[in-house]
C-alpha positions as CSV (number, residue, x, y, z in Angstrom):
1,M,-7.3,-9.9,-15.0
2,R,-10.1,-10.5,-17.5
3,P,-13.2,-8.6,-16.3
4,S,-15.7,-10.8,-18.2
5,R,-16.1,-13.2,-15.2
6,M,-16.9,-10.5,-12.6
7,R,-20.1,-11.3,-10.8
8,A,-21.3,-7.8,-10.1
9,A,-23.9,-7.7,-12.9
10,G,-23.7,-4.1,-14.0
11,L,-20.1,-3.5,-13.2
12,L,-18.6,-3.0,-16.6
13,A,-21.4,-0.6,-17.6
14,A,-20.9,1.4,-14.5
15,V,-17.2,1.5,-14.9
16,A,-17.4,2.6,-18.5
17,A,-19.6,5.5,-17.3
18,A,-17.0,6.3,-14.6
19,V,-19.6,6.8,-11.9
20,A,-18.6,9.3,-9.2
21,L,-18.3,7.7,-5.8
22,A,-20.0,9.2,-2.8
23,A,-18.6,8.6,0.6
24,A,-20.7,5.9,2.2
25,P,-20.2,3.2,4.9
26,A,-19.5,-0.3,3.6
27,R,-22.5,-2.5,3.2
28,A,-22.7,-5.6,5.4
29,D,-20.0,-8.0,4.0
30,T,-17.6,-10.2,5.9
31,V,-14.5,-9.3,3.9
32,T,-15.0,-5.5,4.3
33,D,-16.0,-5.9,8.0
34,W,-12.7,-7.8,8.6
35,N,-10.8,-5.3,6.6
36,L,-12.0,-2.6,9.0
37,H,-11.2,-4.9,12.0
38,A,-7.7,-5.4,10.6
39,T,-6.9,-1.8,10.0
40,D,-8.3,-0.9,13.4
41,A,-6.1,-3.6,15.0
42,L,-2.9,-3.0,13.1
43,I,-3.0,0.8,12.5
44,T,-5.2,2.4,15.1
45,T,-4.4,0.2,18.1
46,A,-1.0,-1.3,17.4
47,R,0.1,1.9,15.6
48,Q,2.1,0.0,13.0
49,A,3.8,2.1,10.4
50,P,2.4,2.0,6.8
51,T,5.3,-0.2,5.7
52,V,4.6,-2.8,8.4
53,S,0.8,-2.6,8.4
54,T,0.6,-3.0,4.6
55,I,2.7,-6.2,4.7
56,H,0.5,-7.5,7.5
57,L,-2.7,-6.6,5.6
58,G,-1.2,-8.5,2.7
59,M,-1.0,-11.6,5.0
60,V,-4.6,-11.1,6.3
61,H,-6.2,-10.6,2.9
62,G,-4.0,-13.2,1.1
63,A,-5.4,-15.8,3.5
64,V,-8.9,-14.5,3.2
65,Y,-8.7,-14.7,-0.6
66,D,-7.4,-18.3,-0.5
67,A,-10.1,-19.3,1.9
68,V,-13.0,-17.7,0.0
69,N,-11.6,-18.6,-3.4
70,A,-11.3,-22.3,-2.5
71,I,-15.1,-22.3,-2.1
72,D,-15.8,-20.0,-5.0
73,R,-13.5,-21.8,-7.4
74,E,-13.3,-19.0,-10.0
75,Y,-9.6,-18.0,-9.8
76,E,-6.3,-19.6,-9.1
77,P,-5.2,-19.6,-5.5
78,Y,-2.5,-17.2,-4.2
79,L,-0.6,-19.4,-1.8
80,V,-2.3,-22.8,-1.4
81,R,-4.9,-24.8,-3.1
82,L,-7.4,-26.0,-0.5
83,R,-10.1,-28.6,-0.8
84,A,-13.6,-27.2,-0.2
85,R,-17.2,-27.8,-1.2
86,S,-19.0,-25.1,-3.2
87,W,-21.7,-25.0,-0.5
88,F,-19.3,-24.2,2.4
89,S,-19.9,-20.8,3.9
90,Q,-17.7,-18.1,2.4
91,D,-18.5,-15.8,5.3
92,A,-17.3,-18.3,7.8
93,A,-14.1,-18.9,5.8
94,A,-13.3,-15.2,5.4
95,A,-13.9,-14.4,9.1
96,T,-11.9,-17.4,10.3
97,A,-8.9,-16.7,8.0
98,A,-8.8,-13.0,9.0
99,Y,-9.3,-13.7,12.7
100,R,-6.6,-16.4,12.9
101,V,-4.0,-14.3,11.1
102,L,-4.7,-11.2,13.1
103,V,-4.5,-13.1,16.4
104,H,-1.1,-14.3,15.2
105,L,0.1,-10.8,14.3
106,V,-1.3,-8.9,17.3
107,P,-1.9,-11.5,20.1
108,A,-2.4,-8.7,22.7
109,Q,-5.7,-7.8,20.9
110,K,-7.1,-11.4,21.1
111,E,-9.9,-10.4,23.4
112,T,-11.2,-7.8,21.0
113,L,-10.7,-10.0,18.0
114,D,-12.5,-12.8,19.8
115,G,-15.6,-10.5,20.1
116,H,-15.5,-9.6,16.4
117,Y,-15.2,-13.3,15.5
118,A,-18.1,-14.3,17.7
119,T,-20.2,-11.7,16.1
120,S,-19.3,-12.8,12.6
121,L,-20.0,-16.5,13.4
122,A,-23.3,-15.7,15.2
123,S,-24.7,-14.3,11.9
124,I,-24.1,-17.6,10.1
125,P,-26.6,-20.5,10.6
126,D,-25.1,-23.5,12.4
127,G,-24.5,-26.6,10.3
128,L,-22.1,-28.3,7.9
129,P,-21.7,-25.2,5.6
130,K,-20.5,-23.1,8.6
131,Q,-18.3,-25.9,9.9
132,G,-16.8,-26.4,6.4
133,G,-16.1,-22.7,6.0
134,I,-14.4,-22.5,9.4
135,A,-12.1,-25.4,8.5
136,V,-11.1,-23.8,5.2
137,G,-10.5,-20.5,6.8
138,E,-8.3,-22.2,9.4
139,A,-6.3,-24.0,6.7
140,A,-5.7,-20.8,4.7
141,A,-4.6,-18.9,7.8
142,W,-2.2,-21.5,9.0
143,A,-0.7,-21.8,5.5
144,M,-0.1,-18.1,5.4
145,I,1.4,-18.0,8.9
146,A,3.7,-20.9,8.0
147,A,4.8,-19.3,4.7
148,R,5.7,-16.0,6.4
149,T,7.5,-17.5,9.3
150,G,11.2,-16.5,9.0
151,D,10.4,-14.1,6.1
152,G,12.7,-11.4,7.4
153,R,10.2,-9.3,9.3
154,F,11.5,-7.6,12.5
155,G,15.1,-8.2,11.7
156,P,18.0,-6.1,13.2
157,Y,18.8,-4.3,9.9
158,R,19.2,-0.5,10.0
159,F,20.1,1.8,7.1
160,P,23.8,2.5,7.0
161,E,24.5,6.2,7.8
162,G,26.9,8.4,5.9
163,S,28.4,11.9,6.3
164,G,29.6,12.8,2.8
165,P,27.9,14.6,-0.1
166,G,24.8,12.7,-1.3
167,E,24.9,10.2,1.6
168,W,21.9,9.7,3.8
169,R,22.0,10.6,7.4
170,P,19.1,10.8,9.9
171,T,17.5,14.2,9.7
172,A,16.1,14.0,13.3
173,G,18.5,11.6,14.8
174,V,16.3,8.6,14.2
175,N,17.2,5.6,11.9
176,D,14.1,3.8,10.7
177,P,13.2,1.1,13.2
178,N,11.4,-0.7,10.3
179,A,14.3,-0.6,7.9
180,W,14.1,-4.5,7.9
181,V,11.3,-4.1,5.3
182,A,14.2,-4.0,2.8
183,Q,15.0,-7.6,3.6
184,V,11.5,-9.1,3.8
185,E,10.7,-11.9,1.4
186,P,8.3,-10.6,-1.2
187,F,4.8,-12.0,-1.7
188,L,4.7,-11.9,-5.5
189,I,7.9,-10.8,-7.1
190,K,11.0,-13.0,-7.3
191,S,13.3,-10.8,-5.2
192,Q,13.5,-7.5,-3.4
193,S,15.8,-6.1,-6.0
194,Q,14.0,-7.3,-9.1
195,F,13.0,-3.8,-10.1
196,R,16.1,-1.8,-9.1
197,S,15.6,1.8,-10.0
198,R,18.0,3.9,-12.1
199,G,18.9,5.8,-8.9
200,P,19.3,9.5,-8.1
201,Y,20.9,11.9,-10.5
202,D,24.6,12.7,-10.2
203,L,25.2,15.6,-7.7
204,N,27.1,17.6,-10.3
205,S,24.5,17.2,-13.1
206,R,22.1,19.8,-14.4
207,R,19.1,17.5,-13.8
208,Y,20.0,17.3,-10.1
209,A,20.3,21.1,-9.9
210,R,16.9,21.6,-11.5
211,E,15.3,19.1,-9.0
212,F,17.2,20.7,-6.2
213,D,15.8,24.2,-7.0
214,E,12.3,22.8,-7.5
215,V,12.0,21.2,-4.0
216,K,13.9,24.1,-2.4
217,E,11.3,26.5,-3.7
218,L,8.1,24.6,-3.6
219,G,8.8,22.3,-0.7
220,S,9.9,25.0,1.8
221,Q,8.0,25.5,5.0
222,T,7.8,29.2,4.1
223,S,7.4,28.9,0.3
224,T,5.6,31.8,-1.3
225,T,5.2,30.1,-4.7
226,R,3.5,26.9,-3.5
227,S,-0.3,27.3,-4.0
228,A,-2.9,26.6,-1.4
229,D,-4.1,23.6,-3.4
230,Q,-0.5,22.2,-3.6
231,T,-0.2,22.7,0.2
232,D,-3.4,20.9,0.7
233,A,-2.3,18.0,-1.5
234,A,0.9,17.7,0.5
235,R,-0.9,17.5,3.8
236,F,-3.7,15.3,2.3
237,W,-1.3,12.5,1.2
238,A,0.8,12.8,4.4
239,E,-1.8,10.4,5.9
240,G,-0.4,7.6,3.8
241,P,-1.9,4.6,2.0
242,L,-4.8,4.1,4.4
243,I,-6.6,6.6,2.2
244,L,-6.7,4.0,-0.5
245,T,-8.2,1.4,1.9
246,R,-11.2,3.6,2.4
247,V,-11.4,4.2,-1.3
248,A,-11.5,0.4,-1.9
249,R,-14.4,0.1,0.6
250,Q,-16.2,2.8,-1.3
251,L,-15.7,0.9,-4.5
252,S,-17.0,-2.2,-2.9
253,T,-20.2,-0.4,-1.9
254,E,-20.6,1.5,-5.2
255,F,-20.2,-1.6,-7.4
256,K,-22.0,-4.0,-5.0
257,L,-19.1,-6.5,-5.1
258,S,-19.7,-10.0,-3.9
259,I,-17.7,-11.5,-1.0
260,A,-15.5,-13.4,-3.5
261,D,-14.9,-10.2,-5.5
262,N,-14.0,-8.3,-2.3
263,A,-11.6,-11.0,-1.2
264,R,-9.8,-10.8,-4.6
265,M,-9.8,-7.0,-4.7
266,F,-8.3,-6.5,-1.3
267,A,-5.7,-9.3,-1.8
268,M,-4.6,-7.8,-5.1
269,Q,-4.4,-4.3,-3.5
270,Y,-2.4,-5.3,-0.4
271,L,-0.1,-7.9,-1.9
272,T,0.9,-5.5,-4.7
273,G,1.3,-2.7,-2.2
274,A,3.4,-4.8,0.2
275,D,5.8,-5.9,-2.5
276,S,6.0,-2.3,-3.8
277,L,7.2,-1.2,-0.4
278,I,9.6,-4.1,0.0
279,A,11.1,-3.3,-3.4
280,V,11.3,0.4,-2.6
281,W,12.9,-0.2,0.8
282,D,15.5,-2.5,-0.8
283,D,16.2,0.3,-3.3
284,K,16.5,2.9,-0.5
285,A,19.1,0.6,1.2
286,H,21.0,0.3,-2.1
287,W,21.2,4.1,-3.0
288,R,21.1,5.6,0.5
289,F,20.6,9.1,-0.9
290,W,20.3,12.2,1.2
291,R,17.0,14.0,1.8
292,P,16.3,17.4,0.4
293,V,16.6,19.0,3.8
294,T,20.2,17.7,4.1
295,A,21.0,18.5,0.5
296,I,19.8,22.1,0.7
297,R,21.5,22.8,4.0
298,E,24.8,21.3,2.9
299,A,24.7,22.3,-0.8
300,D,28.1,24.0,-0.5
301,T,29.6,20.5,-0.3
302,D,27.9,18.9,-3.3
303,G,30.4,20.1,-5.9
304,N,27.6,21.6,-8.1
305,P,28.0,25.3,-8.8
306,A,24.3,25.6,-9.7
307,T,23.1,24.8,-6.2
308,E,23.1,27.3,-3.3
309,A,23.0,26.3,0.3
310,D,20.4,27.5,2.8
311,P,21.5,26.3,6.3
312,S,18.1,27.2,7.8
313,W,15.8,25.6,5.2
314,E,12.9,23.5,6.6
315,S,10.5,21.3,4.6
316,L,6.7,21.7,4.8
317,I,6.4,18.1,6.1
318,A,9.1,16.7,8.3
319,A,11.4,14.2,6.6
320,P,10.8,10.6,7.6
321,P,13.7,8.6,9.1
322,Y,14.9,6.8,6.0
323,P,16.7,7.6,2.7
324,D,15.2,9.7,-0.1
325,H,15.4,7.5,-3.1
326,P,12.9,6.2,-4.1
327,S,9.7,7.4,-2.6
328,G,7.8,4.9,-0.4
329,L,4.5,6.6,-0.7
330,S,4.7,6.9,-4.5
331,G,5.6,3.2,-4.7
332,V,2.8,1.9,-2.5
333,V,0.1,4.3,-3.9
334,S,1.2,3.3,-7.4
335,G,1.1,-0.4,-6.7
336,M,-2.3,-0.2,-4.9
337,C,-3.9,2.1,-7.5
338,E,-2.7,-0.1,-10.4
339,A,-4.1,-3.1,-8.6
340,L,-7.5,-1.4,-8.4
341,A,-7.4,-0.4,-12.0
342,D,-6.5,-4.0,-13.0
343,F,-9.3,-5.4,-10.9
344,F,-12.0,-3.1,-12.4
345,G,-10.5,-3.3,-15.9
346,T,-10.1,0.5,-16.2
347,D,-8.2,3.4,-14.8
348,R,-11.1,5.8,-15.3
349,I,-13.1,5.6,-12.1
350,Q,-13.9,8.8,-10.3
351,F,-13.5,8.8,-6.6
352,S,-13.1,11.2,-3.7
353,E,-11.9,10.8,-0.1
354,M,-11.1,12.8,3.0
355,S,-7.7,12.7,4.6
356,L,-7.5,12.3,8.3
357,N,-4.3,14.3,8.2
358,S,-5.5,17.4,6.3
359,G,-9.2,17.1,7.2
360,T,-10.0,18.0,3.5
361,T,-11.5,16.0,0.7
362,R,-9.9,15.6,-2.7
363,R,-11.5,14.3,-5.9
364,F,-9.8,12.3,-8.7
365,E,-10.9,11.4,-12.2
366,G,-9.0,8.1,-12.1
367,F,-6.3,6.1,-10.4
368,S,-3.5,7.4,-12.5
369,E,-4.4,11.0,-11.5
370,A,-4.0,10.0,-7.9
371,I,-0.6,8.5,-8.6
372,Q,0.6,11.6,-10.3
373,E,-0.6,13.8,-7.5
374,V,1.4,11.8,-5.0
375,V,4.5,12.2,-7.2
376,D,3.9,16.0,-7.1
377,A,2.8,16.2,-3.5
378,R,6.0,14.7,-2.1
379,V,7.9,17.5,-3.9
380,W,5.5,20.1,-2.5
381,S,6.0,18.5,0.9
382,G,9.7,19.1,0.7
383,I,10.7,15.6,1.5
384,H,11.6,14.1,-1.9
385,F,13.4,15.0,-5.1
386,R,11.0,14.5,-8.1
387,N,13.2,11.7,-9.5
388,A,12.7,9.7,-6.2
389,D,8.9,10.1,-6.6
390,E,8.9,9.0,-10.2
391,D,11.1,6.0,-9.6
392,G,8.9,5.0,-6.6
393,A,5.8,5.1,-8.8
394,R,7.6,3.2,-11.5
395,I,8.5,0.4,-9.1
396,G,4.9,0.1,-8.0
397,K,3.7,-0.1,-11.6
398,Q,6.3,-2.8,-12.3
399,V,5.2,-4.9,-9.3
400,A,1.6,-4.5,-10.5
401,R,2.5,-5.7,-14.0
402,W,4.3,-8.7,-12.6
403,R,1.3,-9.6,-10.4
404,D,-1.0,-9.2,-13.4
405,R,1.0,-11.7,-15.4
406,H,1.5,-14.3,-12.7
407,Y,-1.3,-14.2,-10.2
408,F,-5.1,-14.1,-9.8
409,E,-5.8,-15.7,-13.2
410,E,-9.1,-17.3,-13.8
411,E,-9.3,-21.1,-13.4
412,D,-9.5,-23.1,-16.6
413,D,-13.1,-24.4,-17.2
């Protein structure tokens, strides 16, 4: 994205200075308001897993972007080109698009969402601009709902379970109920397998033995070499990608983004994050590699003389119910952070955020620093080999590059 057309007047100067972000509530803005309503509905109330909620947030904010952008007319649409007057209400369009998609996704919450929608519309003066915005929002929402009907969500797929060396098997008797993410139609990229990773290292290789020893030592529940800061980072990122949603709201406040800029920023972030997860889950289904906890306990079966089994080994963070390679959190954080860097035209933006999991706040000098910490943190958590983290981050970056080349371009004058 070329930042020259951004409407926040002092944005580039502020970005160049890498202003530190202070935690602050989002200013009054329909897009950020409905982002909060969406995360409350999908994550807090419906308790959707990060894989599922990220895909659904992509649907919500993809529709919001198309609705607002149809009125703003600065960038190419994501899904559908809608007819709209420049004087239509962008607030009415954003609220309607978000409301309609959310009611479709979580119909049991319609009463609560009705209240939020009534509040949004009550703040907009009655008249043709409001009516036009509502109509555009409805059209964008229904276009998204139609496009995602039959897209592979909620299918019966489960990860195949193995029993031999290197083969994944559930670590707590649970097979990911959302394994169907591997078969969901992507939002941006051409196919789920477009960015297939190089896969885990051979069990009998020296590289595998080195990574085995690293996670065995640093990721153990009783590790004496993992530092307090590394332990904090592991617990901090265990909350998942919702941390970056709050960071995006901070950025919106700090840089005083317009409603059109917010619509584009959140759409870029969630659509990239959703496709990163879809690609990662497809890759997990392809490789089906065992988790460190299984590998360490059963190292006497891997054929590598450099690894030593520890049948009682436990990881700092309990292993999730899906294969190791590649890392889902590394993938989605990489994709979402790369999207934010692309939006602002720089990686070097300082930010800090508190994790609801660790209760601590961590500070970052830029988006790439956050990505690298996640790569490290999943090793310190004991739930991934480093190669899985690096390949996950690589997939997220590749998805972001694809999006940058094919979507959210400025309209020709």
